[in-house]
C-alpha positions in Angstrom: 120.2 83.1 115.8 119.9 86.4 114.1 121.8 89.6 114.0 120.5 92.4 116.2 119.5 94.6 113.2 117.1 91.8 112.2 115.3 91.7 115.5 112.7 93.6 117.5 113.0 93.6 121.4 109.7 93.2 123.4 109.2 93.5 127.1 106.3 94.2 129.5 105.7 97.6 130.9 104.8 98.2 134.5 101.2 98.3 133.5 101.4 94.9 131.8 101.4 96.4 128.3 103.7 95.0 125.6 106.5 97.5 125.0 108.7 97.6 121.8 112.2 98.9 122.1 115.4 98.8 124.1 115.7 98.8 127.8 116.2 96.7 130.8 113.9 93.9 131.9 112.9 90.5 130.8 112.4 90.6 127.2 111.9 88.6 124.0 113.4 89.1 120.6 111.3 88.7 117.5 112.3 88.8 113.8 111.5 92.3 112.6 110.9 91.5 109.0 108.6 88.5 109.3 104.9 88.5 110.1 105.1 84.7 109.9 107.6 84.8 112.8 105.0 86.6 115.0 102.3 84.1 114.0 104.5 81.2 114.9 105.4 82.8 118.3 101.7 83.4 118.9 100.7 79.8 118.0 103.4 78.3 120.2 102.8 80.8 123.1 106.5 81.7 122.9 106.1 85.4 123.8 104.2 84.5 127.1 106.9 82.0 128.0 109.8 84.4 127.2 108.2 87.2 129.1 106.9 84.9 131.8 103.5 86.5 131.6 100.3 86.2 129.5 100.3 88.4 126.4 96.8 89.8 125.6 95.5 89.2 122.1 95.1 92.9 121.7 98.8 93.4 122.3 99.6 90.7 119.7 97.3 92.5 117.2 99.1 95.8 117.8 102.5 94.1 117.4 101.2 92.4 114.2 100.4 95.8 112.7 103.9 97.1 113.7 105.6 94.1 112.2 103.6 94.3 108.9 104.5 98.0 108.6 108.3 97.3 108.8 108.4 94.0 107.0 109.9 94.6 103.5 109.1 91.1 102.1 107.1 89.3 104.7 109.6 86.5 104.7 112.1 85.4 107.3 112.7 82.8 109.9 110.9 82.5 113.2 112.9 83.0 116.4 111.8 84.2 119.8 114.3 84.1 122.6 114.6 85.3 126.2 117.1 87.8 127.5 117.7 88.3 131.2 117.4 92.0 131.8 115.2 93.8 134.4 112.8 96.6 133.4 111.0 98.2 130.5 111.5 101.2 128.3 108.9 102.4 125.8 110.1 103.5 122.3 110.6 102.5 118.8 112.4 99.2 117.8 116.0 99.1 119.1 117.5 98.9 115.7 116.1 102.4 114.8 118.1 104.1 117.6 121.7 104.9 117.8 123.8 103.1 120.4 122.8 101.2 123.6 
């Protein structure tokens, strides 16, 4: 478990693209400060399981660049979990916006 400010929310857009940010829909939460967390999720296919859809390697690469750009130390635990919403919203990571 991690506090919301330590996580990035991911979901799939209507076009199947990986979307980062708040919004309704099935989602996955990923540690925002840990490139290693993303690698562990990729190796274990955790994103695909959480989103109930295949995640393209190109989408993972774009996400890798995003995580590296916001990771202060590159360290942190690995945690991907499911939420139970219903619908995507494109935007910046949820912790960079005010309110729900």
